[in-house]
N, CA, C and O atoms as a MOPAC input file, in Angstrom:
PM7 MOZYME 1SCF
protein

 N    -41.93700 1   -79.40900 1    42.18300 1
 C    -42.20700 1   -80.85800 1    42.11400 1
 C    -43.37300 1   -81.10400 1    41.20000 1
 O    -44.37000 1   -80.38500 1    41.26100 1
 N    -43.27100 1   -82.10300 1    40.35500 1
 C    -44.38500 1   -82.52800 1    39.51900 1
 C    -44.64300 1   -83.95800 1    39.71400 1
 O    -43.74300 1   -84.77900 1    39.53800 1
 N    -45.88100 1   -84.31400 1    40.08500 1
 C    -46.28700 1   -85.70000 1    40.24900 1
 C    -46.70000 1   -86.29900 1    38.94800 1
 O    -47.53800 1   -85.73100 1    38.24700 1
 N    -46.14200 1   -87.42900 1    38.59600 1
 C    -46.40900 1   -88.07800 1    37.39600 1
 C    -46.77200 1   -89.51700 1    37.68800 1
 O    -46.11200 1   -90.16400 1    38.50000 1
 N    -47.81800 1   -90.03900 1    37.03800 1
 C    -48.14400 1   -91.44700 1    37.23100 1
 C    -48.05200 1   -92.17800 1    35.97400 1
 O    -48.45100 1   -91.67300 1    34.92400 1
 N    -47.54300 1   -93.34700 1    36.03400 1
 C    -47.41000 1   -94.28000 1    34.83800 1
 C    -47.68700 1   -95.71600 1    35.31400 1
 O    -46.98200 1   -96.23700 1    36.17800 1
 N    -48.65700 1   -96.30600 1    34.77400 1
 C    -49.06300 1   -97.67000 1    35.13200 1
 C    -49.34600 1   -97.78200 1    36.58300 1
 O    -48.95800 1   -98.75700 1    37.22700 1
 N    -50.01700 1   -96.79700 1    37.11600 1
 C    -50.39500 1   -96.66900 1    38.56100 1
 C    -49.19000 1   -96.53400 1    39.42600 1
 O    -49.36800 1   -96.65500 1    40.63800 1
 N    -48.00600 1   -96.30500 1    38.98800 1
 C    -46.82800 1   -95.92600 1    39.75700 1
 C    -46.79800 1   -94.41000 1    39.80600 1
 O    -47.03000 1   -93.73600 1    38.80200 1
 N    -46.51600 1   -93.90000 1    40.95200 1
 C    -46.40500 1   -92.40900 1    41.05500 1
 C    -44.96300 1   -92.05200 1    41.41700 1
 O    -44.35500 1   -92.67400 1    42.28800 1
 N    -44.45600 1   -91.08900 1    40.76500 1
 C    -43.12300 1   -90.61500 1    41.10100 1
 C    -43.08300 1   -89.18900 1    40.95800 1
 O    -43.91200 1   -88.61400 1    40.25300 1
 N    -42.09300 1   -88.51600 1    41.63600 1
 C    -41.99200 1   -87.05600 1    41.64000 1
 C    -40.77100 1   -86.68400 1    40.83700 1
 O    -39.66400 1   -87.17600 1    41.05600 1
 N    -41.02700 1   -85.77300 1    39.87700 1
 C    -39.95900 1   -85.19800 1    39.14500 1
 C    -39.64900 1   -83.81900 1    39.78300 1
 O    -40.41100 1   -82.85800 1    39.68200 1
 N    -38.51300 1   -83.80100 1    40.42500 1
 C    -38.08800 1   -82.55600 1    41.12900 1
 C    -37.28500 1   -81.67000 1    40.12300 1
 O    -36.05700 1   -81.72500 1    40.06300 1
 N    -37.99300 1   -80.90400 1    39.38700 1
 C    -37.39700 1   -79.97400 1    38.45500 1
 C    -38.12600 1   -78.62600 1    38.58100 1
 O    -39.19900 1   -78.53300 1    39.17700 1
 N    -37.54500 1   -77.64900 1    38.03500 1
 C    -38.21300 1   -76.34100 1    38.03000 1
 C    -39.43000 1   -76.37700 1    37.10200 1
 O    -39.31000 1   -76.42800 1    35.87800 1
 N    -40.62300 1   -76.34700 1    37.74600 1
 C    -41.88800 1   -76.57000 1    36.92800 1
 C    -42.08400 1   -75.40600 1    35.89700 1
 O    -42.66100 1   -75.63400 1    34.83400 1
 N    -41.64700 1   -74.26500 1    36.18000 1
 C    -41.85600 1   -73.13500 1    35.25700 1
 C    -40.96700 1   -73.34200 1    34.00400 1
 O    -41.38900 1   -73.12300 1    32.86900 1
 N    -39.74700 1   -73.76400 1    34.26600 1
 C    -38.82100 1   -74.05300 1    33.11800 1
 C    -39.33500 1   -75.28200 1    32.35200 1
 O    -39.33700 1   -75.26700 1    31.12100 1
 N    -39.76200 1   -76.32600 1    33.03200 1
 C    -40.27500 1   -77.50300 1    32.35100 1
 C    -41.47200 1   -77.13500 1    31.54600 1
 O    -41.61400 1   -77.61000 1    30.41900 1
 N    -42.35000 1   -76.30700 1    32.06700 1
 C    -43.52700 1   -75.89200 1    31.29400 1
 C    -43.10100 1   -75.10800 1    30.03100 1
 O    -43.68100 1   -75.28100 1    28.96000 1
 N    -42.08400 1   -74.24800 1    30.17800 1
 C    -41.59600 1   -73.48500 1    29.01600 1
 C    -41.09000 1   -74.42400 1    27.94800 1
 O    -41.40200 1   -74.28000 1    26.76600 1
 N    -40.30000 1   -75.38900 1    28.38600 1
 C    -39.69400 1   -76.40100 1    27.39900 1
 C    -40.81400 1   -77.12500 1    26.72800 1
 O    -40.86100 1   -77.14100 1    25.49800 1
 N    -41.70400 1   -77.71600 1    27.43900 1
 C    -42.74600 1   -78.55700 1    26.81800 1
 C    -43.71500 1   -77.69800 1    25.99900 1
 O    -44.13200 1   -78.09600 1    24.91100 1
 N    -44.06500 1   -76.54500 1    26.51200 1
 C    -44.96500 1   -75.70900 1    25.71400 1
 C    -44.34000 1   -75.27700 1    24.36900 1
 O    -45.01400 1   -75.24800 1    23.33900 1
 N    -43.04000 1   -74.94500 1    24.40700 1
 C    -42.36600 1   -74.56700 1    23.15400 1
 C    -42.39200 1   -75.75300 1    22.16200 1
 O    -42.77000 1   -75.60800 1    21.00000 1
 N    -41.99300 1   -76.87500 1    22.64900 1
 C    -41.97100 1   -78.07900 1    21.74800 1
 C    -43.35800 1   -78.42800 1    21.22500 1
 O    -43.49800 1   -78.75400 1    20.04600 1
 N    -44.39700 1   -78.37000 1    22.07400 1
 C    -45.76800 1   -78.64300 1    21.65200 1
 C    -46.23000 1   -77.56200 1    20.64500 1
 O    -46.84400 1   -77.87500 1    19.62500 1
 N    -45.92400 1   -76.30100 1    20.95100 1
 C    -46.29800 1   -75.18600 1    20.04200 1
 C    -45.70000 1   -75.36700 1    18.70900 1
 O    -46.38600 1   -75.16600 1    17.70700 1
 N    -44.38700 1   -75.75700 1    18.62200 1
 C    -43.80200 1   -75.98500 1    17.33500 1
 C    -44.43400 1   -77.16800 1    16.57800 1
 O    -44.61100 1   -77.11900 1    15.36100 1
 N    -44.76700 1   -78.22300 1    17.32600 1
 C    -45.37000 1   -79.36900 1    16.67800 1
 C    -46.70900 1   -78.97100 1    16.06600 1
 O    -47.04500 1   -79.39500 1    14.96000 1
 N    -47.46500 1   -78.15800 1    16.78700 1
 C    -48.76800 1   -77.70900 1    16.26400 1
 C    -48.56800 1   -76.77900 1    15.04100 1
 O    -49.20700 1   -76.93000 1    14.00000 1
 N    -47.65200 1   -75.82100 1    15.22700 1
 C    -47.41800 1   -74.74700 1    14.24400 1
 C    -46.97400 1   -75.31700 1    12.89400 1
 O    -47.36100 1   -74.81900 1    11.83700 1
 N    -46.16400 1   -76.35800 1    12.95100 1
 C    -45.65400 1   -76.92300 1    11.69600 1
 C    -46.34300 1   -78.22300 1    11.16600 1
 O    -45.83200 1   -78.93600 1    10.30300 1
 N    -47.56200 1   -78.46800 1    11.76700 1
 C    -48.30500 1   -79.58100 1    11.35800 1
 C    -49.62600 1   -79.18100 1    10.65900 1
 O    -50.17400 1   -78.11400 1    10.93800 1
 N    -50.11600 1   -80.01300 1     9.78000 1
 C    -51.41200 1   -79.68900 1     9.13300 1
 C    -52.49400 1   -79.50900 1    10.14100 1
 O    -52.46800 1   -80.13300 1    11.20100 1
 N    -53.48600 1   -78.63700 1     9.82700 1
 C    -54.62600 1   -78.42500 1    10.66100 1
 C    -55.27200 1   -79.79700 1    11.05600 1
 O    -55.28700 1   -80.71400 1    10.23400 1
 N    -55.76600 1   -79.93400 1    12.21400 1
 C    -56.46700 1   -81.11100 1    12.72000 1
 C    -55.60100 1   -82.39500 1    12.75200 1
 O    -56.13700 1   -83.49700 1    12.87300 1
 N    -54.33200 1   -82.25500 1    12.64700 1
 C    -53.50500 1   -83.48300 1    12.72300 1
 C    -53.15600 1   -83.81000 1    14.23100 1
 O    -53.11000 1   -82.89900 1    15.05700 1
 N    -52.93400 1   -85.00100 1    14.54200 1
 C    -52.65800 1   -85.43300 1    15.86000 1
 C    -51.18500 1   -85.15000 1    16.31800 1
 O    -50.24800 1   -85.40600 1    15.56100 1
 N    -51.00500 1   -84.65300 1    17.48600 1
 C    -49.66700 1   -84.44500 1    18.08400 1
 C    -49.70300 1   -85.39100 1    19.30100 1
 O    -50.60200 1   -85.33700 1    20.14000 1
 N    -48.67200 1   -86.26300 1    19.34900 1
 C    -48.59100 1   -87.17000 1    20.49200 1
 C    -47.53300 1   -86.70500 1    21.49800 1
 O    -46.45400 1   -86.24500 1    21.12200 1
 N    -47.87800 1   -86.84000 1    22.81800 1
 C    -46.94600 1   -86.57200 1    23.87100 1
 C    -46.83300 1   -87.85700 1    24.68400 1
 O    -47.80500 1   -88.25200 1    25.32800 1
 N    -45.71200 1   -88.50200 1    24.67500 1
 C    -45.49200 1   -89.67200 1    25.49200 1
 C    -44.61200 1   -89.35500 1    26.67900 1
 O    -43.64500 1   -88.60400 1    26.55000 1
 N    -44.93100 1   -89.92000 1    27.84500 1
 C    -44.11300 1   -89.72100 1    29.00000 1
 C    -43.72100 1   -91.12600 1    29.51200 1
 O    -44.59000 1   -91.93200 1    29.84500 1
 N    -42.45800 1   -91.39800 1    29.56900 1
 C    -41.94700 1   -92.70400 1    29.84100 1
 C    -40.86000 1   -92.64500 1    30.91300 1
 O    -39.83400 1   -91.98200 1    30.76100 1
 N    -41.13200 1   -93.37600 1    32.01900 1
 C    -40.11900 1   -93.45800 1    33.06900 1
 C    -39.15200 1   -94.58100 1    32.70400 1
 O    -39.54800 1   -95.71000 1    32.41600 1
 N    -37.84200 1   -94.21800 1    32.72900 1
 C    -36.83900 1   -95.25700 1    32.37500 1
 C    -35.72000 1   -95.13700 1    33.36800 1
 O    -34.85900 1   -94.26300 1    33.26600 1
 N    -35.74600 1   -96.04200 1    34.34500 1
 C    -34.73700 1   -95.98400 1    35.41400 1
 C    -34.80600 1   -94.74800 1    36.18000 1
 O    -35.87100 1   -94.44300 1    36.71700 1
 N    -33.73200 1   -93.97200 1    36.29000 1
 C    -33.75200 1   -92.71000 1    37.06500 1
 C    -33.98900 1   -91.50100 1    36.13600 1
 O    -33.65500 1   -90.36800 1    36.48100 1
 N    -34.56400 1   -91.76500 1    34.96600 1
 C    -34.83000 1   -90.70100 1    34.03000 1
 C    -36.32400 1   -90.74700 1    33.59300 1
 O    -37.01700 1   -91.75400 1    33.73300 1
 N    -36.75200 1   -89.62000 1    33.07100 1
 C    -38.02400 1   -89.55400 1    32.47800 1
 C    -37.87500 1   -88.97800 1    31.02000 1
 O    -37.13700 1   -88.02300 1    30.78100 1
 N    -38.57300 1   -89.57900 1    30.12800 1
 C    -38.49600 1   -89.06400 1    28.71500 1
 C    -39.82100 1   -88.52900 1    28.30000 1
 O    -40.84000 1   -89.19400 1    28.48600 1
 N    -39.84500 1   -87.40400 1    27.76700 1
 C    -40.97900 1   -86.74400 1    27.13600 1
 C    -40.72200 1   -86.83900 1    25.61700 1
 O    -39.70000 1   -86.38100 1    25.10500 1
 N    -41.63400 1   -87.41400 1    24.97000 1
 C    -41.47500 1   -87.61100 1    23.46800 1
 C    -42.63000 1   -86.92800 1    22.77300 1
 O    -43.78700 1   -87.26900 1    23.01800 1
 N    -42.34700 1   -85.99000 1    21.93100 1
 C    -43.34300 1   -85.16700 1    21.18800 1
 C    -43.24800 1   -85.60500 1    19.70500 1
 O    -42.19500 1   -85.49600 1    19.07600 1
 N    -44.40800 1   -86.11500 1    19.16100 1
 C    -44.38500 1   -86.71300 1    17.85200 1
 C    -45.40700 1   -85.89300 1    17.02300 1
 O    -46.55300 1   -85.70000 1    17.43000 1
 N    -44.94700 1   -85.42400 1    15.85600 1
 C    -45.89200 1   -84.75700 1    14.96400 1
 C    -45.74400 1   -85.33200 1    13.55200 1
 O    -44.80600 1   -86.07600 1    13.26600 1
 N    -46.64400 1   -84.99000 1    12.71900 1
 C    -46.71300 1   -85.42800 1    11.31200 1
 C    -46.60700 1   -84.14500 1    10.44500 1
 O    -47.25400 1   -84.03100 1     9.40400 1
 N    -45.80400 1   -83.22300 1    10.89100 1
 C    -45.71800 1   -81.92600 1    10.17000 1
 C    -44.79600 1   -81.90200 1     9.00800 1
 O    -44.57300 1   -82.90800 1     8.33400 1
 N    -44.23800 1   -80.68200 1     8.76900 1
 C    -43.43700 1   -80.46700 1     7.57100 1
 C    -42.05700 1   -81.08800 1     7.72200 1
 O    -41.33400 1   -81.25800 1     6.74000 1
 N    -41.70600 1   -81.41600 1     8.92000 1
 C    -40.33200 1   -81.95100 1     9.13100 1
 C    -39.24200 1   -80.97100 1     8.94200 1
 O    -39.48900 1   -79.82800 1     8.55800 1
 N    -38.00400 1   -81.39300 1     9.20900 1
 C    -36.85200 1   -80.46700 1     9.10400 1
 C    -35.96700 1   -81.07700 1     7.98300 1
 O    -35.59100 1   -82.24700 1     8.05500 1
 N    -35.64400 1   -80.27400 1     6.95900 1
 C    -34.80900 1   -80.76000 1     5.91700 1
 C    -33.46800 1   -81.27700 1     6.41900 1
 O    -32.88900 1   -80.70100 1     7.33900 1
 N    -32.97900 1   -82.33900 1     5.83600 1
 C    -31.77300 1   -83.00300 1     6.35200 1
 C    -30.59200 1   -82.04700 1     6.48400 1
 O    -29.84500 1   -82.08000 1     7.46200 1
 N    -30.44600 1   -81.19400 1     5.46800 1
 C    -29.27900 1   -80.24800 1     5.52900 1
 C    -29.41000 1   -79.24400 1     6.57600 1
 O    -28.39100 1   -78.66000 1     6.94400 1
 N    -30.56700 1   -78.96300 1     7.11400 1
 C    -30.77800 1   -77.97500 1     8.17600 1
 C    -30.69200 1   -78.58200 1     9.56300 1
 O    -30.57800 1   -77.85400 1    10.54900 1
 N    -30.74400 1   -79.85500 1     9.65400 1
 C    -30.92700 1   -80.48000 1    10.99700 1
 C    -29.71600 1   -80.19700 1    11.96300 1
 O    -29.90500 1   -80.10500 1    13.17600 1
 N    -28.50400 1   -80.06500 1    11.41300 1
 C    -27.36800 1   -79.85700 1    12.31600 1
 C    -27.37200 1   -78.44900 1    12.90800 1
 O    -26.64400 1   -78.17600 1    13.86300 1
 N    -28.18500 1   -77.55900 1    12.35100 1
 C    -28.22900 1   -76.18400 1    12.86600 1
 C    -29.49500 1   -75.87600 1    13.71700 1
 O    -29.64600 1   -74.75300 1    14.19800 1
 N    -30.37900 1   -76.84200 1    13.89900 1
 C    -31.69100 1   -76.54800 1    14.45100 1
 C    -31.69800 1   -75.97000 1    15.83800 1
 O    -32.63600 1   -75.26000 1    16.19900 1
 N    -30.69700 1   -76.24400 1    16.61900 1
 C    -30.59700 1   -75.68300 1    17.97200 1
 C    -29.79400 1   -74.40000 1    18.05400 1
 O    -29.61600 1   -73.85300 1    19.14200 1
 N    -29.29700 1   -73.90000 1    16.90000 1
 C    -28.54500 1   -72.64000 1    16.84700 1
 C    -29.50400 1   -71.45800 1    16.97600 1
 O    -30.58900 1   -71.43100 1    16.39600 1
 N    -29.05000 1   -70.48700 1    17.76000 1
 C    -29.91200 1   -69.27000 1    17.93700 1
 C    -30.07300 1   -68.58300 1    16.60700 1
 O    -29.13300 1   -68.41700 1    15.83000 1
 N    -31.37200 1   -68.17300 1    16.37100 1
 C    -31.75700 1   -67.44100 1    15.17600 1
 C    -31.85100 1   -68.27700 1    13.91700 1
 O    -32.18500 1   -67.75000 1    12.85600 1
 N    -31.56800 1   -69.55500 1    14.00300 1
 C    -31.62200 1   -70.40200 1    12.79000 1
 C    -33.07300 1   -70.74400 1    12.47000 1
 O    -33.84800 1   -71.08400 1    13.36400 1
 N    -33.43100 1   -70.65500 1    11.20900 1
 C    -34.78100 1   -71.09800 1    10.78800 1
 C    -34.50800 1   -72.04500 1     9.64800 1
 O    -33.70500 1   -71.75500 1     8.76200 1
 N    -35.20100 1   -73.21400 1     9.67500 1
 C    -35.03000 1   -74.17200 1     8.59400 1
 C    -35.61200 1   -73.57600 1     7.28400 1
 O    -36.53600 1   -72.76400 1     7.29400 1
 N    -35.03000 1   -74.01600 1     6.19300 1
 C    -35.39400 1   -73.43900 1     4.91400 1
 C    -36.91800 1   -73.55300 1     4.64200 1
 O    -37.50600 1   -72.63800 1     4.06600 1
 N    -37.54100 1   -74.64900 1     5.04500 1
 C    -38.95800 1   -74.85400 1     4.72600 1
 C    -39.87000 1   -74.09200 1     5.72700 1
 O    -41.09300 1   -74.12200 1     5.58300 1
 N    -39.30500 1   -73.43600 1     6.69900 1
 C    -40.06800 1   -72.74200 1     7.77000 1
 C    -39.99600 1   -71.19800 1     7.60700 1
 O    -40.56400 1   -70.44100 1     8.39500 1
 N    -39.30000 1   -70.79000 1     6.59100 1
 C    -39.07700 1   -69.29200 1     6.46700 1
 C    -40.33700 1   -68.48100 1     6.24200 1
 O    -40.38300 1   -67.29800 1     6.57900 1
 N    -41.37800 1   -69.11500 1     5.66500 1
 C    -42.64600 1   -68.42700 1     5.45700 1
 C    -43.57800 1   -68.46900 1     6.62000 1
 O    -44.67700 1   -67.91700 1     6.55700 1
 N    -43.18000 1   -69.09300 1     7.65800 1
 C    -43.93300 1   -69.25400 1     8.89100 1
 C    -43.37500 1   -68.25300 1     9.94600 1
 O    -42.16000 1   -68.12200 1    10.09900 1
 N    -44.27400 1   -67.56000 1    10.66100 1
 C    -43.79300 1   -66.60300 1    11.65500 1
 C    -42.95200 1   -67.28400 1    12.71000 1
 O    -43.26800 1   -68.38400 1    13.16300 1
 N    -41.88600 1   -66.62500 1    13.09400 1
 C    -41.00900 1   -67.15700 1    14.13200 1
 C    -39.68700 1   -66.39900 1    14.20700 1
 O    -39.32100 1   -65.67000 1    13.28500 1
 N    -38.99000 1   -66.58000 1    15.30000 1
 C    -37.75100 1   -65.85900 1    15.47900 1
 C    -36.50700 1   -66.68700 1    15.32100 1
 O    -35.41400 1   -66.17900 1    15.06700 1
 N    -36.70600 1   -67.99800 1    15.48200 1
 C    -35.56000 1   -68.89500 1    15.42600 1
 C    -34.76900 1   -68.98200 1    16.74900 1
 O    -33.62200 1   -69.42900 1    16.74300 1
 N    -35.35100 1   -68.57200 1    17.85300 1
 C    -34.62800 1   -68.67600 1    19.13100 1
 C    -35.25100 1   -69.76200 1    20.03000 1
 O    -34.61100 1   -70.19500 1    20.98700 1
 N    -36.44000 1   -70.19200 1    19.75200 1
 C    -37.11100 1   -71.13100 1    20.64800 1
 C    -36.38500 1   -72.38500 1    20.95900 1
 O    -36.26000 1   -72.75100 1    22.12700 1
 N    -35.89000 1   -73.07200 1    19.94400 1
 C    -35.20200 1   -74.32800 1    20.21300 1
 C    -33.83600 1   -74.15700 1    20.89200 1
 O    -33.38100 1   -75.02600 1    21.63600 1
 N    -33.18400 1   -72.99300 1    20.61000 1
 C    -31.92900 1   -72.74300 1    21.29600 1
 C    -32.12700 1   -72.51200 1    22.78500 1
 O    -31.32600 1   -72.93000 1    23.62100 1
 N    -33.22800 1   -71.82900 1    23.08100 1
 C    -33.58400 1   -71.59800 1    24.53700 1
 C    -33.94500 1   -72.93200 1    25.18400 1
 O    -33.51200 1   -73.25000 1    26.29200 1
 N    -34.72800 1   -73.67700 1    24.47800 1
 C    -35.17900 1   -75.05400 1    25.01300 1
 C    -33.93400 1   -75.82400 1    25.38700 1
 O    -33.80800 1   -76.31100 1    26.51100 1
 N    -32.99400 1   -75.93700 1    24.42600 1
 C    -31.80000 1   -76.79200 1    24.62200 1
 C    -30.99800 1   -76.28500 1    25.80100 1
 O    -30.51600 1   -77.08700 1    26.60100 1
 N    -30.83400 1   -74.93700 1    25.93900 1
 C    -30.08100 1   -74.41400 1    27.13300 1
 C    -30.82900 1   -74.75500 1    28.40800 1
 O    -30.17700 1   -75.15700 1    29.37100 1
 N    -32.10000 1   -74.63200 1    28.48700 1
 C    -32.85700 1   -74.93200 1    29.69100 1
 C    -32.77400 1   -76.42100 1    30.01400 1
 O    -32.57300 1   -76.80300 1    31.16700 1
 N    -32.92900 1   -77.26300 1    28.98700 1
 C    -32.81900 1   -78.73200 1    29.20100 1
 C    -31.44200 1   -79.11400 1    29.83900 1
 O    -31.36600 1   -79.88900 1    30.79200 1
 N    -30.38900 1   -78.53600 1    29.26700 1
 C    -29.08300 1   -78.83200 1    29.76900 1
 C    -28.90900 1   -78.27500 1    31.17500 1
 O    -28.25500 1   -78.90900 1    32.00300 1
 N    -29.46800 1   -77.11900 1    31.46600 1
 C    -29.39500 1   -76.60900 1    32.81900 1
 C    -30.11200 1   -77.44100 1    33.84200 1
 O    -29.78700 1   -77.36800 1    35.02700 1
 N    -31.10000 1   -78.25200 1    33.41700 1
 C    -31.84500 1   -79.12400 1    34.27200 1
 C    -31.15500 1   -80.46300 1    34.34000 1
 O    -31.65100 1   -81.37300 1    35.00400 1
 N    -30.03600 1   -80.61200 1    33.68300 1
 C    -29.28800 1   -81.90300 1    33.72500 1
 C    -29.77000 1   -82.94500 1    32.71000 1
 O    -29.50100 1   -84.14000 1    32.82700 1
 N    -30.49100 1   -82.43600 1    31.71700 1
 C    -31.06500 1   -83.37100 1    30.69400 1
 C    -30.50600 1   -83.22300 1    29.36800 1
 O    -29.55800 1   -82.46300 1    29.17100 1
 N    -31.06300 1   -83.93600 1    28.40900 1
 C    -30.62600 1   -83.90000 1    27.03700 1
 C    -31.90700 1   -83.75600 1    26.11800 1
 O    -33.01600 1   -84.10600 1    26.52100 1
 N    -31.69900 1   -83.23900 1    24.90300 1
 C    -32.79300 1   -83.18300 1    23.95000 1
 C    -32.19500 1   -83.63200 1    22.64300 1
 O    -31.06700 1   -83.28200 1    22.29600 1
 N    -32.99400 1   -84.43600 1    21.90600 1
 C    -32.57700 1   -84.90300 1    20.64100 1
 C    -33.82500 1   -84.95000 1    19.76100 1
 O    -34.93500 1   -84.74900 1    20.25300 1
 N    -33.65000 1   -85.21900 1    18.43700 1
 C    -34.76600 1   -85.27500 1    17.54000 1
 C    -34.42000 1   -86.11800 1    16.32600 1
 O    -33.26000 1   -86.31300 1    15.96100 1
 N    -35.49300 1   -86.60400 1    15.72500 1
 C    -35.39500 1   -87.27200 1    14.38900 1
 C    -36.46000 1   -86.59100 1    13.51300 1
 O    -37.56500 1   -86.28800 1    13.96400 1
 N    -36.10600 1   -86.37400 1    12.30900 1
 C    -37.06600 1   -85.71700 1    11.45700 1
 C    -36.87400 1   -86.04700 1    10.01500 1
 O    -35.74300 1   -86.20300 1     9.55600 1
 N    -37.98200 1   -86.16200 1     9.27000 1
 C    -37.92000 1   -86.36300 1     7.82500 1
 C    -38.81300 1   -85.27000 1     7.18000 1
 O    -39.97000 1   -85.09700 1     7.56200 1
 N    -38.27500 1   -84.57800 1     6.24400 1
 C    -39.07600 1   -83.54100 1     5.55800 1
 C    -40.32100 1   -84.17100 1     4.95200 1
 O    -40.24900 1   -85.23800 1     4.34200 1
 N    -41.49000 1   -83.49300 1     5.12500 1
 C    -42.82400 1   -83.88200 1     4.68000 1
 C    -43.37600 1   -85.06900 1     5.51800 1
 O    -44.47800 1   -85.54300 1     5.24400 1
 N    -42.65200 1   -85.53200 1     6.49500 1
 C    -43.14000 1   -86.69500 1     7.28700 1
 C    -43.42800 1   -86.36700 1     8.76000 1
 O    -44.32800 1   -86.92500 1     9.38900 1
 N    -42.60400 1   -85.42000 1     9.28100 1
 C    -42.78600 1   -85.01100 1    10.65700 1
 C    -41.49800 1   -85.10500 1    11.46100 1
 O    -40.42100 1   -85.36200 1    10.92400 1
 N    -41.64100 1   -84.89000 1    12.75600 1
 C    -40.52400 1   -84.79600 1    13.68200 1
 C    -40.89400 1   -85.52100 1    15.01900 1
 O    -42.05200 1   -85.59400 1    15.43100 1
 N    -39.84600 1   -86.03400 1    15.63900 1
 C    -39.99500 1   -86.61800 1    16.94900 1
 C    -38.91000 1   -85.98200 1    17.81200 1
 O    -37.72700 1   -86.20200 1    17.55700 1
 N    -39.27200 1   -85.21400 1    18.80700 1
 C    -38.36600 1   -84.60100 1    19.75700 1
 C    -38.42700 1   -85.37300 1    21.06800 1
 O    -39.50200 1   -85.61800 1    21.61500 1
 N    -37.24600 1   -85.75300 1    21.55900 1
 C    -37.14100 1   -86.54900 1    22.81300 1
 C    -36.36100 1   -85.69700 1    23.86000 1
 O    -35.21700 1   -85.29700 1    23.64700 1
 N    -37.01500 1   -85.46000 1    24.93800 1
 C    -36.44200 1   -84.70600 1    26.05600 1
 C    -36.21300 1   -85.73000 1    27.23300 1
 O    -37.15800 1   -86.37700 1    27.68300 1
 N    -34.99100 1   -85.85000 1    27.69400 1
 C    -34.68600 1   -86.80600 1    28.81000 1
 C    -34.22900 1   -85.98900 1    29.98700 1
 O    -33.31400 1   -85.17400 1    29.86700 1
 N    -34.85700 1   -86.19700 1    31.12700 1
 C    -34.51500 1   -85.48000 1    32.33400 1
 C    -34.35800 1   -86.43300 1    33.44900 1
 O    -35.04100 1   -87.45700 1    33.47600 1
 N    -33.45000 1   -86.14200 1    34.42400 1
 C    -33.30100 1   -86.97800 1    35.54200 1
 C    -34.46400 1   -86.85000 1    36.53800 1
 O    -34.99700 1   -85.76500 1    36.77000 1
 N    -34.83100 1   -87.99700 1    37.11300 1
 C    -35.81600 1   -87.99500 1    38.18300 1
 C    -34.95800 1   -87.94200 1    39.49000 1
 O    -34.08900 1   -88.78300 1    39.72000 1
 N    -35.25500 1   -86.89900 1    40.34100 1
 C    -34.44100 1   -86.73200 1    41.50400 1
 C    -34.96500 1   -87.63100 1    42.64300 1
 O    -34.16300 1   -88.26600 1    43.32800 1
 N    -36.26800 1   -87.69800 1    42.85300 1
 C    -36.88700 1   -88.54600 1    43.89000 1
 C    -38.00200 1   -89.40900 1    43.28000 1
 O    -38.71200 1   -89.00100 1    42.36000 1
 N    -38.11700 1   -90.60200 1    43.83200 1
 C    -39.17100 1   -91.49700 1    43.43900 1
 C    -39.86700 1   -91.97200 1    44.71800 1
 O    -39.20500 1   -92.22300 1    45.72500 1
 N    -41.17800 1   -92.09400 1    44.68400 1
 C    -41.92100 1   -92.62600 1    45.87100 1
 C    -42.00000 1   -94.08500 1    45.73200 1
 O    -42.57000 1   -94.75700 1    46.59200 1

């Protein structure tokens, strides 16, 4: 269980905290890794009905349009990320875990402008 407060409302997200930490840490790590040094990375948490959205926003290298359809494929690396260390399995693992938790993951990205990853998970209990 993870307690989250928003506008002084408290609700409980009943999800596997270890898996949620893995998902969020991978997305935040990617945002930092592919962004210029000292640039801001935003994490927004928004309660929306019976769901919670985690939105990770960066101003990094972005994902080339032609690579976007493959970004969640195992071992895929975007063309502009080939010189950066990585295995290409992180986002495929993230997507599998998100779906196992009953959620969805999506993104918008523009090369040289950055990326926005949106993770949507169900809230099981609310106080």
